[in-house]
Phi, psi and omega in degrees: 000135181294162182299316181297317181289326176301322181286340178266348182300315183298311176296328179294312179297312182301315184293313180298313180296320178298316179295320177300314183292323178294317179295323177305318175300319181295313184298318181285324182283331181259014185302327178282346183231070185301338178293338180271347189300308185294317179299316181287324177297320178297314179298314179297322180295312181297311181297317179291317181295318178291317182294315180295321178297310180289326177300313178299312185294318182289332185269354184264141178249012182280178180299157189304311184298315179293322176303313181293316179299319179291323179296314179297321183292316180289324179293313180293323180291322177299315180299311180298317181294328186263348178254321185304314180291348179270344182301324178301335179289343175272339188241344189235154172297156186306320181297333177263333184294318184297309180293328178293320178298317179298321179294324177292318174306312181295321179296320177291325173302318177296317178300315178300317179298320178294317179298321183275347188302328180298335181282322191214005182094152186293317185298311181294318178301313180296317179297318178293314181301305182291331172294316178296319180296318179295319175301315179299315179303312179302316181296313183291318179300311180299323179293327178288323177293328182272346181276129176302133183082356178289189185317000000 
């Protein structure tokens, strides 16, 4: 991986995972109202992308061009992670939207694993990535169970 791409790998991984975890909260909290999922996901995606992008830009002390590149990478990655799994709810019946959304989650998890594979090998990267995603799912699901009016 070239040095420039290597420097963008961290913000891309961070952004996609942040978007996925945020959307997971939307999917679980809006499960009873599937018509709201895409609308809510778009709002969360825009807020997350802008917030993560500016957070990266403000927290970086690197040169201007790299600061901007990392901010754009994390913002775009956050948007992709938080909107792509919600798209099936706009185009498919609910019975098909849920498995399609899950397939997109898995595909993005594989993408994260591939990006990280250079650091530790694909098997370890996939185990860590999907372990982290499972932990997030459990935490979000538990929070929905404990929240009044939740699942």
